[in-house]
C-alpha positions as CSV (number, residue, x, y, z in Angstrom):
1,M,2.2,17.9,-16.0
2,A,1.0,15.0,-14.1
3,S,-1.1,14.4,-11.0
4,R,-0.6,12.1,-8.0
5,P,-2.3,11.9,-4.6
6,I,-0.8,12.9,-1.2
7,F,-2.2,10.8,1.7
8,R,-2.7,12.1,5.2
9,P,-4.0,10.2,8.3
10,K,-7.2,11.6,9.8
11,N,-7.0,12.4,13.5
12,Q,-10.7,12.5,14.6
13,V,-11.9,9.4,12.8
14,V,-10.2,6.4,11.3
15,G,-9.5,7.3,7.7
16,V,-7.2,8.8,5.1
17,S,-7.4,12.1,3.3
18,E,-6.4,12.0,-0.4
19,D,-5.5,15.2,-2.2
20,L,-4.7,15.0,-5.9
21,L,-2.0,17.5,-6.8
22,E,-0.6,18.6,-10.2
23,F,3.1,18.9,-10.7
24,S,5.8,18.8,-13.3
25,W,6.5,15.3,-14.5
26,F,10.0,14.2,-15.7
27,P,9.5,11.3,-18.1
28,G,11.7,8.3,-18.3
29,M,12.4,5.1,-16.4
30,A,15.7,6.1,-14.9
31,A,15.8,6.5,-11.1
32,S,17.1,10.0,-11.5
33,Q,14.0,11.0,-13.5
34,K,11.7,9.5,-10.8
35,K,13.5,11.4,-8.1
36,K,13.1,14.7,-10.0
37,S,9.3,14.0,-10.2
38,I,9.2,13.2,-6.5
39,K,10.9,16.5,-5.7
40,S,8.5,18.4,-8.0
41,L,5.5,16.7,-6.3
42,H,6.7,17.5,-2.9
43,E,7.4,21.1,-3.8
44,A,3.8,21.3,-5.1
45,A,2.5,19.8,-1.8
46,R,4.5,22.2,0.4
47,N,3.2,25.1,-1.7
48,C,-0.3,23.8,-0.8
49,G,0.5,23.8,2.9
50,F,1.4,20.2,3.4
51,G,3.9,19.4,6.2
52,N,6.5,16.7,6.6
53,I,6.2,14.5,3.5
54,L,7.7,11.1,3.0
55,E,8.0,9.3,-0.4
56,I,7.3,5.6,0.1
57,S,8.8,3.7,-2.8
58,S,12.1,2.2,-4.0
59,K,12.8,5.6,-5.6
60,S,12.6,7.5,-2.4
61,E,15.5,9.7,-1.3
62,D,14.9,8.6,2.3
63,D,16.1,5.2,3.5
64,L,12.9,4.9,5.5
65,G,10.8,5.4,2.4
66,I,12.8,2.7,0.6
67,A,12.5,0.3,3.6
68,L,8.7,0.9,3.6
69,S,8.3,-0.1,0.0
70,A,6.1,-3.2,-0.3
71,F,9.0,-4.6,-2.3
72,N,11.2,-4.4,0.8
73,L,8.9,-4.5,3.9
74,I,9.2,-8.0,5.4
75,I,6.5,-10.2,6.9
76,K,7.7,-12.9,9.2
77,T,5.4,-15.8,10.1
78,K,5.1,-16.5,13.8
79,K,4.8,-20.3,13.5
80,H,7.8,-21.1,11.3
81,G,9.7,-17.8,11.1
82,N,9.4,-17.7,7.3
83,E,10.1,-14.3,5.7
84,F,8.8,-12.7,2.6
85,T,7.9,-9.3,1.4
86,V,4.5,-7.6,1.4
87,E,4.6,-7.6,-2.4
88,T,5.2,-11.4,-2.7
89,A,2.6,-12.1,-0.1
90,F,0.0,-10.0,-1.9
91,Q,0.7,-11.5,-5.3
92,G,0.9,-15.0,-3.9
93,S,-2.5,-14.7,-2.3
94,K,-4.5,-13.8,-5.4
95,V,-7.3,-16.2,-6.5
96,F,-8.5,-15.9,-10.0
97,E,-11.3,-17.5,-12.0
98,R,-8.9,-20.0,-13.5
99,G,-6.2,-20.4,-10.9
100,G,-4.5,-19.4,-7.7
101,P,-3.4,-18.7,-5.2
102,F,0.1,-19.2,-6.6
103,T,1.8,-19.6,-3.2
104,E,5.2,-20.5,-4.7
105,L,5.5,-16.8,-5.5
106,L,6.3,-16.3,-1.8
107,G,9.7,-17.7,-2.5
108,L,10.6,-15.3,-5.3
109,D,11.9,-11.7,-5.1
110,S,9.2,-9.0,-5.3
111,L,9.7,-8.0,-8.9
112,K,9.6,-11.6,-10.3
113,A,6.5,-12.3,-8.2
114,K,4.7,-9.3,-9.5
115,K,5.6,-10.1,-13.2
116,D,4.5,-13.7,-13.1
117,I,2.5,-14.2,-16.3
118,R,-0.2,-16.3,-14.5
119,L,-1.3,-13.1,-12.7
120,K,-2.3,-11.7,-16.1
121,E,-3.7,-14.9,-17.8
122,S,-5.9,-16.5,-15.1
123,G,-9.0,-14.4,-15.6
124,N,-10.6,-11.9,-13.2
125,L,-9.5,-11.6,-9.6
126,I,-12.2,-13.1,-7.3
127,A,-10.6,-13.3,-3.9
128,F,-7.4,-13.5,-1.8
129,Y,-6.4,-16.5,0.2
130,F,-3.6,-16.1,2.8
131,F,-2.5,-18.8,5.1
132,G,-5.9,-20.3,5.5
133,M,-7.8,-17.1,5.6
134,K,-10.0,-15.9,2.7
135,F,-10.4,-12.2,1.9
136,P,-12.9,-10.5,-0.4
137,I,-11.8,-8.1,-3.2
138,I,-14.3,-5.5,-1.9
139,P,-13.5,-3.2,-0.1
140,R,-11.0,-2.7,-2.8
141,T,-7.9,-2.0,-0.6
142,Y,-8.9,-4.1,2.4
143,F,-6.6,-7.1,2.0
144,Y,-3.6,-5.0,0.9
145,D,-4.0,-2.6,3.8
146,W,-4.5,-5.4,6.3
147,L,-1.4,-7.2,5.0
148,Y,0.8,-4.1,4.9
149,I,-0.3,-2.7,8.3
150,N,0.3,-6.0,10.0
151,A,3.8,-6.1,8.5
152,L,4.6,-2.5,9.5
153,N,3.3,-3.0,13.0
154,N,5.6,-6.0,13.4
155,N,8.6,-3.8,12.4
156,P,8.7,-1.4,15.5
157,T,11.8,0.5,14.4
158,L,10.1,1.5,11.1
159,A,6.8,2.0,12.8
160,D,8.4,4.5,15.2
161,R,10.2,6.4,12.5
162,V,7.1,6.8,10.3
163,K,5.3,8.7,13.1
164,L,7.6,11.7,12.4
165,Y,5.8,12.3,9.1
166,D,2.3,13.5,8.4
167,S,2.0,13.2,4.6
168,F,2.9,10.4,2.3
169,S,3.4,9.9,-1.5
170,D,4.2,7.1,-3.9
171,I,5.4,8.4,-7.2
172,E,4.7,5.0,-8.9
173,F,1.0,5.0,-7.9
174,N,-1.3,6.3,-10.6
175,P,-4.9,6.2,-9.4
176,K,-6.1,6.0,-13.0
177,R,-4.4,2.6,-13.4
178,S,-4.0,1.1,-9.9
179,I,-5.9,0.6,-6.7
180,N,-3.6,-0.4,-3.8
181,C,-1.0,2.0,-2.6
182,Q,1.6,1.6,0.1
183,A,1.5,5.3,1.0
184,H,-2.2,5.0,1.6
185,S,-1.6,2.0,3.9
186,V,0.9,3.9,6.0
187,A,-1.5,6.8,6.4
188,L,-4.3,4.4,7.4
189,Y,-1.9,2.8,10.0
190,L,-1.2,6.2,11.6
191,S,-4.9,7.1,11.6
192,L,-5.6,3.8,13.5
193,I,-2.9,4.8,16.0
194,K,-4.1,8.4,16.4
195,N,-7.6,7.1,17.1
196,S,-6.4,4.4,19.5
197,K,-7.7,1.6,17.3
198,I,-4.6,-0.2,16.2
199,E,-4.6,-3.0,18.7
200,K,-8.3,-3.6,18.1
201,A,-7.9,-3.5,14.4
202,L,-5.1,-6.1,14.4
203,E,-7.0,-8.6,16.6
204,S,-8.4,-10.3,13.4
205,P,-9.2,-9.5,9.8
206,Q,-12.8,-9.0,10.7
207,S,-11.9,-6.6,13.5
208,F,-9.7,-4.7,11.1
209,L,-12.6,-4.4,8.7
210,D,-14.9,-3.2,11.6
211,C,-12.5,-0.5,12.5
212,T,-12.0,0.8,9.0
213,K,-15.5,0.3,7.6
214,Q,-16.4,4.0,7.6
215,H,-13.2,4.8,5.7
216,Y,-13.8,2.2,3.0
217,E,-17.3,3.5,2.5
218,I,-16.1,6.9,1.4
219,Q,-12.7,5.9,0.0
220,K,-11.9,7.4,-3.4
221,R,-11.3,4.6,-5.9
222,N,-12.2,4.0,-9.5
223,I,-14.6,1.0,-9.1
224,G,-14.7,0.6,-12.8
225,I,-11.0,-0.4,-13.0
226,Q,-10.4,-3.9,-14.2
227,D,-9.6,-6.4,-11.4
228,T,-6.4,-7.4,-13.3
229,F,-4.9,-4.0,-12.3
230,I,-5.4,-4.7,-8.5
């Protein structure tokens, strides 16, 4: 058995509900094993009354879930039209005690960027720096959510399709080891829409934080986790 969260957007206030569910886990690194685990998690969720669930990861059975993976979701800069994934933008924005940001990671594929050894050997994470803007590491998921939601909002086809779902999972996300989660970011995006806050939130990073402040104050995250896992 294993446990993973299901994320749902809140309708009355900006925020995300997280429900940790137990399900049968199929060990192994093969994609077929991951898909079995996803199916098992979704069956457990439906038995608990959850509605239309979308797995957001490269292992998803749905092409939308694959496209929404941070490894695939594209950010395009307005000034020069440069393109890179949410994952490479996130990794290439990290500032550590002894180095960073390693902006050259923006030119790599997502997996290579995530596995760059400097991300593990440069000390504790102290901030994020993205195209001239500095972001704090607390609230824990603030920068990742801001980055992901901006990218999603600028992909209208994906943004429209995701509105057909009301629950989201990410089989790769283990809350005991990780902090940021693409399924959480999607649920937060929909909550901002449902509460008519999306335009205000995306005016600036500070405006985003103002709109999500209450959510981050009650967000379930293990604050004892080492920053190197962020």
